[in-house]
ROLO-727991 format. One line per 3 residues: their letters; for each residue x, y, z of N, C-alpha, C. Coordinates in steps of 0.001 Angstrom, whole numbers, plus 500000, padded with zeros to 6 digits. Last residue first. Layout:
<sites>
a = X/Y/Z/X/Y/Z/X/Y/Z; ... .
</sites>
This chain:
<sites>
hrf = 489826/503582/491106/489611/504931/490707/490794/505861/491184; 489329/500409/490350/490484/501297/490992/490382/502723/490433; 487422/497584/490733/487553/498873/490274/488737/499703/491091 .
hrm = 487186/494714/490784/488349/495418/491333/488433/496805/490705; 484604/492224/491627/485204/493163/490745/486373/493883/491416; 483686/488917/491664/484352/490007/492512/485050/490970/491565 .
gtf = 482978/486718/490156/482094/487232/491158/482574/488427/491947; 484540/485594/488221/485058/485445/489619/484055/485965/490573; 484042/483529/485415/483543/484650/486295/483984/484375/487613 .
vma = 485876/482800/482377/485450/482398/483796/484976/483712/484438; 485855/481404/478980/485649/482536/479978/485219/482026/481421; 487403/480669/475998/487078/480208/477355/486914/481365/478242 .
lgh = 486165/481299/472685/486867/481721/473807/486363/480879/475111; 484897/481053/470245/485563/479940/470791/486567/480182/471941; 483307/483007/469391/484650/483140/469035/485448/482045/469529 .
eda = 480776/482109/470541/480944/482334/469050/482367/482339/468609; 481478/482241/473185/481254/480915/472629/481294/481098/471035; 481452/485008/473397/482690/484264/473782/482620/482859/473155 .
aai = 478862/485587/472895/479895/486132/472014/481228/485397/472183; 477687/484430/475048/477375/484034/473721/478450/484401/472757; 478565/486022/477033/478943/484629/476999/478697/484040/475638 .
vee = 477172/488378/476290/478679/488377/476440/479145/486914/476317; 474520/487677/476736/474982/488114/475407/476500/488066/475215; 474599/487089/479403/474251/486093/478425/474707/486353/476966 .
drv = 475167/489572/480499/475984/488510/480668/475730/487393/479606; 473719/491882/480669/473915/491396/479345/475055/490213/479313; 473784/492818/483196/472470/492419/482768/472519/491694/481313 .
sgg = 476783/491448/484632/476004/492399/483742/474684/491875/483429; 478169/489639/486079/477258/490513/486866/476512/491471/486067; 481830/489199/485890/480456/488872/485557/479445/489758/486365 .
pqi = 484620/489691/486409/483714/489390/487544/482272/488770/487058; 486808/487670/484267/486014/488827/484642/485015/488613/485686; 489075/486368/481937/488577/486294/483322/488013/487574/483533 .
vav = 489345/484499/478916/489032/485727/479624/488729/485528/481010; 491253/483270/476136/490566/483100/477369/490375/484320/478161; 492498/484040/473763/491794/482614/473730/491072/482404/475067 .
aga = 493007/486745/471527/492821/486196/472927/492086/484931/472867; 493260/488050/469198/493894/486814/469233/493808/486237/470658; 491995/490410/468459/493460/490487/468763/494027/489176/468946 .
kal = 489340/489517/468235/490032/490013/467058/491534/490099/467224; 488795/488995/470895/488953/487894/470026/489669/488305/468841; 488672/491626/471859/489619/490663/472358/489898/489564/471469 .
edi = 486549/492641/470413/487827/493276/470238/488917/492258/470808; 484425/491080/471343/484795/491026/469927/486119/491606/469699; 484323/491828/473994/484783/490483/473709/485136/490401/472231 .
gdr = 483363/494490/473594/484700/494309/474230/485239/492828/473902; 480751/494105/472495/481791/494625/471713/483291/494448/472298; 478806/493063/474148/479642/492089/473603/480865/492726/472858 .
fpf = 478812/495185/477218/478236/494896/475871/479210/493767/475387; 479907/495404/479693/478542/495773/479546/477943/495471/478300; 481924/493069/481349/481701/493680/479988/480194/494094/479945 .
fad = 482891/493874/484858/482129/493110/483811/482048/493829/482466; 486253/494665/485703/484884/494747/485959/484084/494061/484768; 488850/494217/484859/488576/494492/486271/487048/494475/486766 .
sav = 489691/491467/482892/488937/492669/482976/488526/492959/484439; 492316/489841/481271/491625/490071/482568/490948/491434/482464; 493097/487307/478893/492719/488736/479130/491994/488841/480548 .
vsg = 495731/485515/477126/494535/485546/478037/494318/487018/478345; 496924/484810/473752/496966/485435/474989/495641/485154/475774; 496960/483913/471172/497105/482934/472223/497119/483482/473645 .
ils = 498161/486764/469858/497510/485501/469531/497898/484445/470579; 499288/489129/470085/498539/488718/471071/497822/487442/470840; 502563/489974/468966/501345/489388/468675/500720/488934/469923 .
aqa = 504005/492875/470665/504120/491611/469953/502695/491009/469732; 503387/495139/472049/504668/495182/471323/504893/493892/470435; 500251/496972/472184/500990/495633/472207/502326/495751/471408 .
kmt = 498811/499096/471893/500055/499338/472564/500781/497974/472608; 496444/498208/470678/497292/499261/470024/498633/499308/470641; 495341/496687/472717/495842/496029/471444/496725/496993/470639 .
aik = 494770/498733/474599/495692/497608/474976/496202/497063/473701; 492829/500267/473262/494261/500900/473484/495128/499830/473823; 490795/498437/472947/491418/498846/471820/492826/499453/472053 .
aad = 490130/498143/475745/490585/496933/474943/491307/497374/473645; 489333/500668/476301/490393/500147/477034/491065/498881/476320; 487067/500702/474724/488302/501626/474373/489519/501161/475101 .
vrs = 485434/498971/476014/485908/498703/474688/487105/499466/474363; 484947/500422/478308/485793/499235/478559/486357/498788/477052; 485485/503985/478656/484669/502764/478298/485602/501600/478213 .
mqg = 487283/505586/479870/485947/505819/480105/485021/504754/479618; 490314/504144/481125/489521/504665/480065/488070/504772/480458; 492514/503008/482669/491895/504281/483089/491113/504830/481916 .
agv = 494561/501055/480335/494192/501550/481711/493476/502862/481723; 495556/498265/478933/494688/499352/478637/494131/499820/479884; 498411/496558/478079/497708/497051/479160/496885/498336/478656 .
aat = 499938/493455/477190/499419/494768/476760/498525/495172/477858; 501143/491359/478514/501504/491547/477057/500966/492841/476620; 502727/490275/481573/501814/491107/480790/502210/491240/479478 .
mqg = 503345/486823/482337/503738/488163/481942/502753/488926/481307; 503382/483959/482429/503293/484787/483634/503892/486228/483353; 501369/483679/479469/502183/483004/480477/502054/483852/481741 .
kcf = 500553/486750/478517/500895/485568/477952/501794/484780/478928; 497694/489069/478846/498964/488286/479423/499244/487045/478617; 496069/492190/478772/496380/490922/478136/497665/490327/478876 .
lia = 493570/493839/480581/495002/493393/480619/495144/492133/479917; 491732/496759/481061/491883/495516/480342/493351/495106/480178; 489847/498875/483102/491088/498205/482906/490889/496921/482062 .
nsk = 488652/502195/483534/488421/500787/483219/489640/500091/482759; 490792/501768/486485/489557/501493/485756/489269/502603/484695; 494345/501094/486679/493174/501991/486951/492063/501628/486041 .
vhk = 495459/498015/488012/495421/498945/486952/494123/499826/487074; 495312/496240/489929/496230/497335/490305/496237/498215/489016; 493834/494140/489101/493369/494911/490134/494014/496158/490549 .
vvr = 495511/492861/487216/494501/493707/486720/493906/494645/487810; 497164/491000/488696/497669/492184/488207/496615/493317/487834; 495644/488765/489298/496433/489492/490400/496917/490786/489943 .
waf = 494728/488078/486823/493742/488498/487811/494504/489196/488966; 497096/487169/485548/496392/488388/485028/495462/488942/486067; 497396/484849/487056/498473/485840/487079/497779/487151/486645 .
dls = 495140/483452/486350/495358/483795/487632/496384/484883/487846; 495586/483132/483510/494483/483976/483959/494565/484335/485517; 497727/481340/483622/497893/482781/483163/496830/483709/483497 .
ale = 496510/479128/484667/497586/479717/485285/497843/481139/484922; 494523/478723/482661/494176/478959/483998/495206/479671/484848; 496318/477964/480528/495466/479311/480381/494971/479645/481915 .
est = 497240/475610/481496/498179/476703/481190/497436/478052/481148; 494878/474051/481593/495596/474357/482798/496688/475483/482617; 492422/475616/479368/493367/474658/479682/494121/475019/481031 .
pqr = 488918/476390/479977/490310/476828/479758/491349/475775/480060; 486296/474951/478016/486985/475009/479353/488403/475597/479061; 483681/476182/476097/485218/475663/476094/485728/476023/477463 .
ktv = 481328/477277/476795/481350/475951/476387/482728/475340/476314; 481477/479406/479791/481502/479072/478320/481548/477637/478028; 482042/479711/482414/480585/480065/481883/480512/479802/480459 .
vka = 483570/478663/485325/483683/478685/483846/482257/478738/483322; 484191/480517/488145/483176/479672/487394/483290/479813/485927; 486756/480330/490589/486178/480903/489380/485247/480079/488701 .
eai = 488208/478799/492318/486799/479120/492702/486068/479930/491492; 490766/478693/491454/490056/477430/491625/488607/477625/491879; 491714/481282/491658/491324/480867/490358/490472/479499/490379 .
ptr = 490182/483117/494322/491209/482129/493891/490644/481545/492535; 489552/486532/494309/488924/485256/494031/489958/484232/493631; 490897/488446/496893/491017/488097/495490/490434/486781/495345 .
efd = 491308/491363/499015/490657/490056/498635/490878/489783/497151; 492187/493846/499691/493140/492711/499796/492674/491481/499215; 491433/496769/499434/491130/495739/498517/492157/494574/498544 .
aaq = 490501/497956/502713/491366/497788/501590/491089/496703/500746; 487407/499315/503500/488264/498217/503732/489205/498214/502575; 487446/502970/503475/486911/501650/503017/487887/500663/503472 .
vlv = 486480/506390/503634/487206/505193/504298/486566/503915/503831; 487017/509700/502584/486219/508402/502429/487180/507336/502978; 486639/512861/504193/487378/511676/503930/486614/510493/503623 .
gga = 486052/516468/503543/485854/515170/504148/486875/514051/503782; 486491/518773/502113/485636/518791/503282/485431/517486/503958; 487141/517123/499077/486922/518436/499735/485935/518405/500850 .
vsr = 488434/513982/500160/487761/514706/499144/487475/516163/499806; 491001/511497/500672/490374/512795/500982/489558/513393/499808; 490816/508201/501338/491009/509184/500388/490325/510456/500696 .
msy = 492051/505143/502743/491291/506373/502861/491704/507260/501817; 491680/501769/503782/492263/502748/502996/491445/504025/503062; 492522/499375/506357/491629/500276/505605/492399/501181/504726 .
gtg = 493690/495968/506826/493478/497414/507133/492503/498024/506332; 494456/493452/506551/493140/493584/507096/492805/495155/507416; 496383/491664/504021/496133/492709/505045/494704/492728/505622 .
gaa = 499070/490108/502412/497643/490621/502295/497435/491693/503276; 501943/489319/500519/501256/489855/501703/499868/490271/501306; 504841/487501/499850/503546/487876/499384/502750/488141/500605 .
vdl = 508047/488626/500431/507093/487719/500882/505610/488352/500479; 509866/490488/499861/510109/489219/499194/509027/488180/499695; 509629/492690/501519/509071/492778/500111/509170/491392/499358 .
gpl = 511252/492533/503715/509871/492023/503713/509176/492029/502498; 512895/495642/503392/512869/494237/503900/511387/493738/504035; 513481/497795/501176/512335/497482/501979/512295/496007/502345 .
avl = 515385/500517/499814/515390/499095/500360/514112/498901/501251; 515829/502292/496919/514952/502080/498087/515039/500603/498591; 517580/504577/495157/517575/503048/495491/516902/502945/496904 .
rln = 516992/506727/492643/516735/506566/494066/516794/504943/494190; 519521/508298/490694/518485/507144/490737/518335/506817/492242; 521416/510105/490452/520102/510665/490829/518990/509539/491031 .
kkd = 523671/508665/489781/523661/509370/491123/522347/509882/491536; 524649/505844/488762/523390/506624/488546/523114/507483/489740; 526642/504488/489804/526988/505355/488879/525797/506261/488457 .
gli = 525394/502583/491482/525990/503780/492091/526336/504831/491122; 524722/500371/490153/523720/501334/490226/524244/502638/490809; 527154/498952/490616/526750/499206/489252/525815/500335/489264 .
era = 527285/498811/493430/528405/499342/492722/527947/499811/491335; 524951/497490/494132/525144/498835/494516/526197/499553/493755; 525613/494981/492832/524465/495839/492264/524606/497182/492732 .
kss = 527675/494175/494495/528020/494463/493066/526929/495255/492488; 526269/493781/496835/527330/494801/496837/527746/495082/495473; 522659/493464/496275/524124/492965/496506/525088/494001/496338 .
ysp = 519975/494788/498099/520838/494879/496940/522234/494201/497302; 516455/493990/499123/517892/494299/499322/518691/494337/498051; 513820/494218/498290/514096/493858/499642/515615/494194/500013 .
avi = 513447/497272/496359/513677/495913/496463/514001/495477/497970; 512882/499829/494077/512556/499351/495339/512644/497852/495420; 513901/502531/492299/513894/501142/492329/513670/500808/493833 .
cel = 513007/505439/490351/513280/504765/491665/513192/503279/491436; 513284/506441/487669/513189/507356/488796/513659/506684/490059; 515441/505426/485003/514520/505160/485927/514480/506153/487085 .
fte = 516657/504789/481850/516476/505825/482828/515230/505589/483741; 518237/501668/481312/517091/502545/481158/517020/503580/482265; 520418/500135/482181/520320/500448/480603/519208/501505/480477 .
alq = 520322/499468/484780/521196/500610/484409/521057/500987/482878; 518791/497088/484705/518191/498377/485252/519027/499539/484868; 520772/495285/483772/519676/495600/483037/519074/496895/483449 .
ral = 522676/495328/485924/523065/495805/484664/521961/496145/483690; 520976/494355/487983/521473/495718/488127/521977/496203/486709; 520642/491695/487176/519482/492585/487228/519913/494045/487179 .
aed = 523185/490665/487604/522640/490474/486402/521433/491594/486340; 523808/491237/490389/524589/491953/489348/523829/491900/487940; 520598/491543/492072/521909/490961/491852/522578/491693/490740 .
ier = 518445/492468/494468/518895/492844/493101/520329/492369/492989; 516256/490083/496128/517437/490897/496030/517864/491264/494650; 512811/490267/495109/514057/489497/495397/515162/490463/495461 .
nva = 510722/491677/493899/510511/490996/495307/511597/490080/495656; 510755/495010/492721/511102/493538/492565/511023/492920/494012; 509682/497736/490951/509720/497113/492259/509975/495636/491954 .
vig = 510444/500950/489396/510511/499394/489450/510496/498900/490811; 509023/503533/487694/509421/503062/488871/509442/501573/488767; 510293/505365/484726/509289/504718/485573/509895/504324/486991 .
gfs = 511704/506452/482703/511390/507293/483691/510222/506667/484656; 510481/504060/480401/511359/505235/480505/510851/506149/481666; 508309/502446/480066/509170/502090/481162/510192/503256/481490 .
slp = 507035/503271/477858/506508/503732/479076/507369/503399/480258; 508620/501821/475965/508498/503230/475944/508034/503769/477203; 508270/499055/476700/509553/499725/476944/509634/501277/476767 .
dcs = 506126/497154/477611/505911/498523/477210/507236/499384/477490; 507096/494646/477903/505591/494744/477664/505351/496165/477101; 509704/494577/478683/509340/494270/477226/507977/494591/476952 .
rak = 509706/494683/481340/509984/495940/480616/509633/495752/479196; 509121/492046/482068/508173/493212/482404/508504/494416/481581; 511291/490653/481080/509879/490447/480422/509049/491583/480906 .
rya = 513357/491678/482645/513413/491781/481279/511995/491701/480531; 512373/490871/485190/512379/492326/484904/512514/492499/483367; 512678/488092/484942/511272/488658/485249/511274/490114/484885 .
eai = 515386/487891/484711/514555/487554/483454/513145/488120/483659; 516132/488669/487239/516621/489435/486018/515751/489120/484832; 514970/486654/488714/514452/487906/488835/514891/488806/487736 .
sdd = 513999/483402/487450/515146/484450/487650/514506/485845/487700; 511584/482323/487072/512494/481790/488042/513651/482628/488357; 509166/484969/486965/510043/484035/486379/510893/483510/487416 .
sav = 506570/487350/486057/507171/486391/487102/508070/485415/486343; 505869/490812/485390/506259/489430/484936/506792/488667/486096; 504487/493755/484013/504664/492943/485214/505008/491502/484697 .
gcp = 504116/497077/483003/504723/495702/482776/504970/495083/484057; 502881/499181/483845/502939/499147/482429/503705/497842/482009; 500665/499895/486421/501645/498897/485968/501749/498870/484410 .
nth = 500110/503277/487237/499662/502061/486625/500822/501145/486269; 501230/505562/488436/500465/504679/489420/499855/503419/488584; 503037/506467/486336/501788/507257/486787/500762/506330/487634 .
kvv = 504103/503339/485942/504169/504723/485456/502946/505391/485706; 506056/500559/486935/504868/501410/487113/505157/502831/486472; 506905/497206/486668/507295/498526/486225/506000/499328/486383 .
vat = 507926/494486/488710/506773/495395/488325/507296/496614/487838; 508888/491118/488867/509138/492565/488697/507982/493321/488229; 509133/488275/490977/508337/489103/490190/508937/490478/490021 .
cad = 509355/484965/491831/510256/486123/491461/509376/487010/490556; 506219/484127/493552/507311/483836/492556/508150/485144/492379; 504157/485321/494963/505050/484588/495619/506359/484431/494770 .
hei = 502424/488472/494505/503043/487301/493983/504096/486644/494926; 501593/490760/495492/500524/489851/495206/501146/488419/494833; 503525/492607/495767/503299/491711/496872/502166/490765/496699 .
cca = 503457/494146/493507/504454/493241/493634/504077/492142/494634; 501193/495949/493831/501106/494988/492697/502137/493836/493044; 502177/497483/495988/500918/496782/496111/500743/495696/495077 .
laa = 504570/498558/494901/504598/497646/496090/503301/496885/496054; 503439/500289/492880/504301/499172/492534/504442/498225/493708; 501991/502124/494555/501351/501345/493636/502145/500066/493141 .
dld = 504211/503150/496042/503108/502507/496730/502308/501665/495741; 505688/504345/493971/506198/503342/494818/505154/502400/495526; 503803/506432/493093/504154/505266/492295/504772/504064/492984 .
lin = 503770/508028/495528/502480/507380/494990/502847/506270/494113; 506457/508697/495573/505921/507885/496701/504543/507192/496285; 506827/510171/493347/507556/508942/493538/506901/508151/494501 .
nys = 505274/512335/493732/504833/511317/492736/505532/510055/492824; 506699/513526/495886/505284/513280/496061/504889/512175/495011; 510053/512221/495790/509086/513195/495567/507642/512755/495875 .
lek = 512748/511332/497894/511734/510954/497203/510728/512182/496937; 516086/512935/497332/514962/512664/498196/513684/512216/497315; 518403/511232/495089/517642/512501/495587/516480/512010/496607 .
gql = 520466/508505/495934/519789/509323/494953/519062/510463/495888; 520238/505574/498235/521000/506448/497221/519989/507383/496469; 518770/504360/500050/520136/504125/500069/520818/505067/499136 .
iea = 516052/504860/502069/516620/505384/500901/518147/505129/500906; 514002/502408/503493/515343/503126/503598/515808/503629/502208; 510581/502327/504505/511698/501939/503664/512979/502920/503893 .
dai = 508231/502803/505754/509257/502110/506580/510510/501839/505690; 506607/503928/503909/506974/504802/505057/508065/504186/505932; 506001/501924/502167/507115/502838/501811/507429/503748/502907 .
spr = 505246/498819/503716/505011/500273/503527/506168/501055/503230; 503951/495599/503298/505102/496477/503573/504661/497861/503171; 500798/494469/504879/501703/494674/503718/502835/495656/503970 .
ent = 499271/494381/507148/500406/493383/507110/501376/493792/505913; 498594/497770/508311/498328/496404/507911/499473/495579/507661; 498056/500133/510687/499028/499503/509875/498627/498088/509564 .
sil = 494618/501413/510742/495836/500869/511372/496703/500244/510265; 492376/503454/510869/493389/503266/509696/494671/502792/510248; 491455/503416/513542/490770/502739/512555/491787/502329/511373 .
psr = 493160/504772/515235/492454/503612/515788/491764/502946/514681; 496600/505773/514509/495093/505888/514114/494306/504609/514618; 499156/506289/515151/498505/505531/516168/496883/505548/515779 .
sdr = 500549/506943/512422/501095/506901/513836/500369/505869/514762; 501506/506802/509285/500419/506462/510184/500935/506203/511535; 503586/509472/508229/503424/508049/508465/502252/507924/509386 .
yfa = 503665/511781/505547/503324/511449/506953/503189/509897/507010; 505283/514149/503591/504932/512769/503717/504820/512410/505217; 504234/517239/501994/504970/516529/503002/504535/515103/503133 .
aaq = 504284/520169/499852/503833/518841/500216/504772/518222/501324; 503145/522821/497707/503933/522382/498860/503407/520976/499282; 503156/523279/494299/502292/522708/495426/503259/522234/496550 .
hpn = 504460/523984/492059/503800/525157/492746/502953/524604/494045; 505315/521559/490836/506240/522466/491537/505494/523615/492381; 502857/518914/491487/503440/519931/490660/504334/520922/491415 .
egy = 502456/517256/493509/502353/516707/492214/502943/517658/491210; 504684/519069/495590/503717/518092/495501/503702/517520/494139; 508255/519324/496598/506944/519849/496183/505955/518763/495955 .
rle = 510066/518174/498264/510517/519257/497507/509353/520051/496959; 508611/517440/501477/508967/516957/500059/509396/518289/499321; 509567/516492/504667/508972/517476/503911/509515/517151/502486 .
mvr = 508859/513283/506200/509784/514302/505700/508964/515303/504906; 507227/512245/508276/508497/511412/507880/509378/512514/507207; 505127/513285/510773/505847/513558/509637/507133/512759/509302 .
eyq = 502548/511105/511773/503822/511769/512083/504556/512011/510870; 499066/511197/512360/500132/510881/511550/501392/511730/512016; 495870/510192/513364/497151/510810/513713/498256/510325/512901 .
lgl = 492388/510717/513549/493593/510331/512797/494688/510914/513339; 489346/509691/514806/490503/510586/514923/491698/509946/514245; 486006/509657/513972/487240/509035/513691/488366/510013/513844 .
tqp = 482881/508719/515311/483915/509754/515335/485250/508998/515090; 481490/506503/514777/480833/507756/514388/481862/508929/514487; 483350/503821/513128/482860/504585/514304/482308/505846/513896 .
fra = 482555/500951/511328/483006/502338/511273/482593/503256/512332; 481397/498689/512376/482679/498571/511520/483398/499952/511447; 480331/498490/515700/480215/498919/514396/481566/498946/513663 .
kqd = 480305/495671/517836/480936/496923/517535/480736/497242/515944; 478280/494443/520426/478585/494403/519039/479181/495735/518685; 477365/494318/522964/478866/494181/522793/479271/494112/521382 .
sgl = 475092/496554/524341/475302/495629/523295/476923/495460/523149; 474511/498450/526239/473848/497155/526268/474085/496187/525211; 475232/501130/524056/475081/500727/525457/474021/499448/525547 .
evs = 477131/500347/521072/475928/500834/521729/475793/500312/523083; 480182/501598/519525/479403/500571/520293/478074/501142/520785; 481500/503477/518474/481184/502458/517620/480558/501246/518273 .
slh = 482264/505410/520260/481232/505858/519287/480981/504757/518215; 484240/504217/521647/482947/504261/522382/481840/504796/521357; 486246/504241/519752/485707/503001/520179/484318/503092/520820 .
aai = 486775/506933/519387/486438/506054/518218/485839/504841/518661; 487433/507788/521953/486309/508335/521277/485746/507373/520095; 489816/506327/522400/488559/506134/523227/487336/506538/522506 .
aad = 491347/507308/520419/491051/505802/520351/489952/505658/521279; 491621/509947/521220/490914/509704/519936/490549/508194/519842; 493068/509643/523495/491614/510117/523601/490895/509845/522328 .
yaa = 495450/508801/522279/494771/507978/523390/493342/508380/523467; 496117/511062/520839/495888/509706/520130/495034/508827/521183; 496587/512886/522956/495600/513108/521878/495155/511855/521246 .
tha = 498660/511609/524284/497377/511748/524921/496297/511978/523977; 500700/511854/522239/500328/510479/522754/498892/510576/523496; 500964/514513/521783/500571/513731/520597/500052/512383/521166 .
fvr = 501749/515284/524307/500559/515871/523831/500054/514980/522651; 504247/513869/524512/503247/513597/525448/501811/514037/524830; 505684/515004/522538/505390/513630/522375/504351/513145/523267 .
ral = 506077/517523/523583/505433/517395/522393/504952/515970/522140; 507801/516768/525837/506522/517428/526063/505574/517304/524710; 510128/516020/524559/509252/515078/525272/507898/515537/525456 .
dfr = 510964/518559/523416/510656/517320/522576/509789/516262/523250; 511377/519881/525779/510359/520372/524839/509973/519289/523881; 513431/518528/527014/512144/518589/527669/511065/519018/526733 .
tqd = 515401/518843/525003/514897/517463/525191/513561/517541/525872; 515743/521645/525087/515329/520988/523889/514819/519644/524112; 516817/522059/527701/515434/522675/527348/514859/521858/526073 .
cvs = 518306/518905/529190/518335/520284/528528/517037/520705/528008; 518314/517809/532560/517899/517640/531160/517771/518916/530442; 520574/516793/535157/519656/517819/534491/519340/517311/533099 .
gks = 522378/515002/536397/521043/514985/536780/520023/515911/536077; 524858/515650/535055/524765/515643/536510/523309/515839/536977; 525010/515260/532340/524743/516529/532825/524515/516660/534359 .
qkm = 525201/512501/532006/526117/513315/531437/526091/514778/532035; 522983/511433/533295/524237/511163/533738/525319/512075/533280; 520912/512683/531717/520991/513045/533078/522425/512604/533654 .
eai = 521444/511246/529305/521655/512804/529308/521780/513204/530842; 520897/508725/529946/522172/509063/529599/522439/510506/529629; 518159/508928/530679/519081/508466/531634/520477/508828/531254 .
vta = 517027/509753/528142/516840/510663/529328/518007/510341/530400; 517555/507432/526682/517936/508762/526156/518140/509717/527330; 516217/505334/528099/517671/505309/527887/518147/506616/527544 .
yda = 513442/506209/527855/514098/506072/529106/515672/506149/529048; 512024/506167/525499/512849/507390/525714/513571/507278/527023; 510542/503960/525374/511666/503960/524458/512659/505342/524705 .
pdv = 508502/504301/527080/509692/503664/527680/510898/503668/526708; 506792/507360/526974/507199/506237/526133/508438/505605/526739; 506349/509578/528489/505346/508747/528399/505632/507374/527576 .
ivt = 507947/511903/530652/508146/510811/529728/506903/509864/529715; 509182/515210/531242/508016/514216/531294/508152/513086/530216; 510687/517536/533239/510920/516503/532315/509748/515426/532301 .
vre = 509883/520833/534034/509613/519376/534326/509950/518620/533081; 510163/523432/533311/510750/523019/534569/510732/521533/534762; 509177/523710/530782/510298/524542/531054/511009/524104/532345 .
hnk = 506780/522118/530886/507965/521517/530425/509231/522299/530623; 504184/522310/531682/505247/522961/532523/506582/522470/532186; 502712/520700/530068/502487/522166/529982/503653/522955/530695 .
aas = 503660/518303/530926/504052/518686/529632/503833/520163/529388; 502298/518069/533503/503758/518144/533439/504244/518601/532029; 499651/518111/532537/500019/519266/533378/501666/519329/533423 .
rlm = 499653/515828/531016/499361/517101/530387/499922/518173/531073; 500327/513810/532954/501135/514047/531727/501030/515373/531183; 498189/513966/534724/499600/514203/535180/500493/514661/534106 .
spg = 496026/513320/533031/496081/514593/533693/497574/515052/534180; 496660/510775/532138/496660/511867/531169/496684/513218/531833; 496441/509433/534792/497614/509470/534023/497708/510644/533022 .
gid = 493879/509589/535847/494867/510385/536497/496024/510562/535577; 492516/507703/533953/491956/509057/534365/493107/509982/534838; 492449/505391/531342/493168/506085/532367/492626/507390/532790 .
iqe = 490289/502837/530750/490489/504248/530413/491162/504857/531654; 489785/500222/531321/491113/500494/530770/491258/501964/530330; 487062/500065/531897/487892/499884/532950/489472/500242/532577 .
iae = 485914/500422/529369/485944/501559/530209/486963/501477/531354; 486139/497744/528471/486890/498861/527732/486984/500048/528614; 484515/496337/530264/486034/496060/530137/486715/497060/529517 .
ais = 482115/497556/529685/482687/497711/530982/484161/497354/530909; 481653/496886/527022/481887/498221/527244/482487/498368/528669; 483716/493829/526356/482502/494553/526756/482751/496015/527007 .
psg = 485917/493437/523522/485745/493512/524909/484379/494109/525216; 486638/491326/521183/485429/492260/521288/485200/492513/522872; 490021/491076/520172/488686/490578/520287/487658/491654/520415 .
kav = 491975/493613/520948/491986/492076/521078/490602/491657/521296; 491774/496287/520914/492371/495668/519694/492166/494173/519788; 491126/496984/523392/490031/497038/522473/490449/496341/521031 .
tee = 493685/496804/524674/492474/495953/525194/491353/495869/523937; 495363/498490/523392/495625/497138/523338/494350/496327/523665; 494091/500986/524119/494086/500532/522747/494320/499029/522560 .
fpy = 494427/500876/527029/493111/500902/526412/493084/500363/524877; 496354/500259/529237/496475/499788/527902/495122/499761/527139; 497048/503137/531120/496330/501956/531057/496278/501540/529573 .
lnv = 500324/504786/530565/498860/504849/530554/498263/503391/530559; 503076/505563/532475/502465/504621/531363/501052/504526/531658; 504958/508351/533272/503620/507746/533334/503410/506736/532137 .
vvl = 507049/510351/535099/507000/509310/534147/505720/508542/534402; 508428/513469/535745/507149/512759/535666/507329/511591/534611; 510472/515510/537425/510405/514394/536622/509126/513657/536858 .
dip = 510545/517547/539332/511186/517913/538021/511092/516690/537012; 508572/519105/541757/508668/517918/540904/509348/518292/539686; 510178/520948/544463/509408/520878/543236/509628/519689/542413 .
eig = 510154/519833/547858/510992/520190/546657/510024/520113/545441; 508942/521264/550764/508576/520420/549580/509444/520815/548451; 509038/522643/553306/510162/521966/552785/509982/520959/551582 .
dak = 506861/524097/553981/506856/522721/554470/508107/521967/553868; 507511/526491/552833/507326/526443/554374/507345/525044/554800; 507643/525999/550251/508869/526380/550880/508686/526199/552465 .
m = 505004/525417/549771/506061/524410/549445/507325/524657/550184 .
</sites>
């Protein structure tokens, strides 16, 4: 290089072929996908990143402005830390790029344009959002990661706590994040003003109303004891009226699309209360993504449970038809029960929960616990069950509590026995054909 007067390269900028964008659009042929596999780009990026002590390497246009500004300020040079940070981004980028290629090619067969739903090889990539004080318990270390560029577990349409802004209070804990995610998932099922109170990932109170403050009052009234120390999600801006109610109870976290200045002032007195802002929470959302859960030595992946049988498509199986008011309440109950741990039984009155029986080993016990926890009479209520009733005993418990209508998936070998029990008690019952287990 010296003999030929060649100056060493000190800046490498590469944009890779858009492989991920290509395979994300429709169903490209194998030839079309392979055409978008960059060969030289990753090699240049990796070699430059390995030599980051002497070379500045950029793979993301979002970094252009930062590097240009530093070069202008430092007369053309870039500091060691910036070069190291850029190199780390390159290795993460090329790793994700290769993972996307491996996932796509392992999900297609030569000579066929059909793509398997789940690839043979799954590469996941997450970026750390924050280290947490501890995990579920103080002796467990923990961190929170955001889905980065995973080829299968892609970001779906629903709002994510990973994108939220903490406006006040201590850092979020491991359990806070789990509860916030559960509260968000339940809250975005609804278009109307809705408030959700969650404790240990289970909704202990949910209500919709014309006023967000009234929705919260109703949600909290379902189980005020469990609301203590809970997580609250609302899908409208928190105003002064709601803030005053929220300040009455000890809460761990509140998440909302936004907060009025007066609400911030009122809740500002609660120094340890986490206030979380998440724009977009005011719009009901579904999605097409996947969910995953780790087990020892592996991971389970499934399509996320965004589907829900519309109440208009539910099948009435009893002699008595539900009234229009009961149907509206059953629809509300069906939106909520899918977010209650199985076995789940949920009583509702109008557009609010009245009693919740969650996470029991038998369905009849879930019904008994729900009636035991009820704060007011359940006469005239409707009930949602996340899965079918295996015996008539559950229906007997609901009728004894005063329920008048039931929504459930159906599909038990004893459906006829269960339907007969409902007819015997004068209940209206509808089958959805879709269960919502939540383990």
